[in-house]
N, C-alpha and C positions, 0 to 999 in steps of 0.2 A: 616198488615198481607200479606204475599206473596200470589199471586193468584195461583190457582191450575194449571193454564196453565204454569206459570213460574216454578213451582215444576216439572211438567211433562217434560218440556224442559230440565231442569237440570238432571233429572233422565235418560233421553235418552242419554245425553252427557256422563254422568258418566258410564252408562251401556256399552257404546261403549268401555270403558277402563277397564271393569270389570276384565280382566285377567292380567292387569298390576298393580300389588300390590303396587309398589313404587309410581306410579302416583296417585293411590287412597289415599295413605297415605299423599301425598303432598296436595291433595284436602282437606283432613280431617282437615288440619291445617289452612285453609284460614279463616274461621269464624264458629261460632256455627251453623248457618243456613245450610251452606254447609255440615258441619260435620254430622248434623242430617240426611241428605239425603244419604250421601255416606257411613255412618257407616253400613247401612243395606246391601249394596253390599259386604263390607268387611267381614261381619259376617254371610252371608247367607250359606257359606260352608267353614269355615276357616280350617277345618281338612285337606282339599286337599293340603294345602301348609304348614301345621304345624305338620308334622309327620316324622318319620324315620322308615325304614324297617330294622328289625334286626332278626338274627337267634337265635332261642330259642328251645332247645331240638330237634334239627334237623328239625325244622319247622320255616318258616318265619312268623313273626308277625309284626303288625303295632303299633308303640308306638307314641302316641301324645305327643307333648311337654308339660311338666308340667306347663310352664308359661301360656299356653292357658287353660289347664284343671283347674288350680287353680282359674282362673276367673269364670269358670262355676260352680265350687264347691261351691262358695259363694251363688249360687242361689238354691242349693238343699233345703235349709231351707228358701227360699224366701227372700234373701238379698235385702235391699232397699238402700244400701249405694252407689252404683255405679251410674254414670251419665246416662247410657243407660241400658235397659233391654236386654242384649245381647242374651240370649237364644231365645227370641221371634223372632229374625231375621232369625233363621235357616230355610232353605228351603230343604236342602239335609241332611238326617240323615243316616250315614253309620256305622253300628254296628262294623265293623272291627277296627275302630279307638278307640273304647272304650272297646273292648272285653277282653284285657289282664289287664285292671285296676281293682283293688279290688272293687272299687265303680262304676264300669262301668254300671251295671244295674241301679243303682240309678241315674246316670247321664242321661242314656237313658230315664228313666221314667220322669226325670225332663224336658227334651226337649219336650217330648210328652205333658206334662202338660202345659208348658209355651208357646209353639209356635203353632199358628194356621196357619202357612205358610208352614208347611212341605208338599211338594208335591212329593218328591222323597225319597224312602226308599230302602236301600241296605242291604240285609240280606244273601248274597251269601257265607258268611264264616261259616254259621251254620253247626255244626256237622262235621267239618273238622279240621285236624291238631291236636293240643294238646288236649287230652281227658279231662283234668281237666276243660276245658272251656265249655264242653258240657252242664253242669248243668246251667251255665249262659245263654247259648243259649236258653234253655227251658224257662227260666224266661223271656227272651226278647220276645220270641214268645207270651207269655201271656200278654205282655205290649201293643201290637199293636192294640188291639181291638177298640181303639177310633180314629184310623187314617183313617177315611173313605174318607178324602180328597185327598189321595194319587193318583197321576196320572202316576207315573213311579215307577216300582217295580223291584228290582234285587234280585233273589233268586237262590237256587240250588235245585236239586232233592233229596237231603238227608233229606229234611223236610218230616216227616211222611205223608202218603196219607191223613189221616183223617184231617190234618191241611189244605190241599188244599180244601177238599170237605166240611168239616163242619165249618171251621172258615174263611180261606182266601176267599172263594167264597162269603161269606156274607159280609166281610169287604171291600175287594178290588175287586169290580165288575164293576168299571168304569175306568179302566186303559186305558191310551193312549199308554204306552210303557211297555213291559214286557221283561226282560232279564233273561235267565235261563242258569246256568252252570250245565251241565249234567255229572254225575259221575257214576251212577248206572243204570242198565237196568231193575230192577224189581219193580220200583216205579214210572212208567211213566203214567199209566192210570189216576192217580189223577191229573197230570199236564194237560193232555188233557181235562179233565172235568173242570179244573180251567179256561182254555182258553175258553171253551164253555160258562162259566158263565159270561164272560165279555159282557158289553153292546155294546161296539164298539171299539175293540182293533185296534189301527192303526199301531203300530210298534212292531215287534217280533225279538229278538236277541237270537240266540242259540249258545252256546259254547261247545266245546269238541266233541260231536257227535249229530247226528240228532235223536231225540226221537220219540216215537209213539204218534203222536198228530193229526192223520188223522181226527178224529171227531171234534177236536177243530178247525182245519183249515176250515173244512166244515162249522161250525157254524159261523166263522168269515170271510167267503169268500168274502163278499161285503165290509168289513171294513178295512182289512189289506192292507196297502199301501207300507210298507217297511219290508223286511226280510233281516237279516244279519246272515250269518253262519261264525263263527270265531274259530280259534285255535283248530281244531280237533286233538285230541291226541290219538285216538284209530285207530286200523287198519280197522275196519268195523263199519258202522253206524247200530244202532238198527233197524231203519226204512228206507225204500227206500225214496228217494227224490220225488217219484211219487206223494206223497200227496200234493206237492206244486201246483199241477194242479188245486186245489180247490181255490187258491188265484186269482180269476178272475179279481180283481181290483188292483193287485200289480203294483206299479209304480217304485219301486227301489229294485233291487236284488243285494246283495253284498256278496262277498266271501273274507274273510280276514284271511290270514294264514290258508287256508283250502285246503287240498289236495284232489282234486276230483278224485275219482276212475273212471275207464273206463266205468263201468256200470252206474255210476251216470251221467257222461257226455252224454251217450246215452239216458238216461231218460230225462235229461234237454233239449236235442236237439229236443225232440218230444213234449215238452210242449209249447204251445203258450200263452203268456201273452199279451192280446190285448192292455193293457194300460201301458206297461213297458216303462218308460222314462229314467231310469238310470241303467246301467249295470256296476258293479265294480268288478274287479279282482285285489286284493291287496296282494302281496307276497303269491300267491296261485299256486298250481300245477294243470295245465290243459294243455293238448296237443294242439298244434297249430290247428290241424284238428278239434278237438272238439270245440275249441273256434270259429272257422269259422262257424261250424254248428249252434252254438247258435246265432251268428250274423245273419245268414241267416234266421233263424226262427223268431227271435224277434228284428230284426234291424229296421223295418219299422217306428216305433214311437220313437226310441231312440233319446234323446236330449243330453245325457251325457254318454261317454264311458271312463272308466278308466282301463288302463293296466299297472300296476306297479309291477316291479320286478318279472315277470313271469319266471318260471324255464326254459322254452325252449329258453329264451333270455339270458341264462347264458353261452351258448356254447362258447368254445374257438375257434371254427371254424366259423369265421365271415361270410363265404359264406353261411353256413346253416342258420344263423340268418337273413341274407339278403333275402334269399329265403322265409323264414317264414313271414317276414315283408311285402314283396311284395304281398304275398297271402292275408294277413290280409288287406292290403291297398285296394286291388282289391275288396274284399268283403264288406268292409266298404263303399266304393264308390258306389257299386251296391245296397246294401241293407239298408244303413243308410242315406237316403236322407234328414232327418230332423236333423241330428247331428249338434249341435251348440258348444259343449264343448268336447274336447278330451285331455286326460292326458296320457302321455307315459313316462315310466321309464325303462331304460335298462342299462346294462353294456357296450353295444356296442357304442362307441363314434365315430361317423363318420357322415360327412355331407350327406352321401347317405340317411340317415333317412329322411332328409328334402325333398330330391328329390322323395323318394319313396311315401311320403304322401302329396306331394305338391298340388295335385288336391283336397284333403280333407281340408288341412290347410287353403287355401285361402278363403274357404267358412265358416270358423268357426267364432264364436264370441269370443271364448277363446281357446288358445292352450298352454299346459304346457308340458315341456320337461325336463327330468332330467337324467344325466349320473351318475350312482352309483359308478362306479369304480374310477373315478377321484376325487370324492368329491366336484365337482363344484356346485355352487348354482343352485337352481331351476330357469329355464327360463320360464317366463310367458309372453304371448302375447295376446293383445286384438284387436278386429276388428277396422279398417281394417288391416288385417295382411299382411305384406310385406315380401316375402321370403328372399329378399336381407338383410333386417334388421335382420332376424333370423341368416342368415349365417355370417353377420358381427359380431353379438353378440357372436357367437360361436368362431370366430377367436380371438376376444378380450380376451376370457377366456383361451386361450391356454398359 
């Protein structure tokens, strides 16, 4: 019998290739022993690569391939014919991949019954889109009561408040990660109380707009390490970002496709996060002046700074881009003495960028540069970073 150490070593090797499906399939064919180990990786979240997005009744829905679903359907009645108990390997259960199937609720129930490994649950499609699926959504909500081992939950605020307060708070009270898609503004107090009910929430991801969760953030002030605000689609947030001040142990603050209003920037520039290590602006709207103010206030402990595709770097007037980059560079140098990783992405393709940031780059452990306009590959450099090597690489890509 193979030792546990040998199995653990193989697991680690195969885990490294978990996103390379073709490689995992090749490993699967080596022998039965390797197959038994790698099959769990292949089947822990097969829906993520076995579906197609289609338009139905003016709404997009996710259709899982019948070939995969037909395997799982054999287990609804506890099939014993197959070599592996495939449903038992599921770790991520996402309702959107089953929602439009007539037996979707049965399949969902079967996964809950068969797998003890489900740690990530995604229910953020509830009560959205095609109305005929709403009844199925209600049934699914009633299925989750035995999933107390969930560590990552993705939901939306269209779930009735009593589910947050009376059911979810009892079932899912030990989350590490909570992702919430916000669509309505009159159902948010339940969300705040749900956040309060957590034992020690580490990661909070908010999409569309910032909700009323002040009391929830207060309750989790010592535990939340990571906050991401993504894809805001409304003109105004329901709640001011002022409540972020209660996240005293925050280590990473990320904005992804999030357009920061002037008043939000002014609010953020006054909040000190004493433990902030990573500041990320990805495809987000923020003025250069406001970005610099945030760097001034929270740059002292930063290890990682990401500035990718910011709108003020889109200008066709290269002299304006250069002026902004020079100011950013000056302030990073002055206020971010511990910075070790810097990622910059811009449409402006010019060697001047390297000279502007040269005093910062030479002291970094990692530097990443990407020019969006040209479609050239990502340039990545590790310490010790030589400026001449960067310039040479840029010349070779011309």
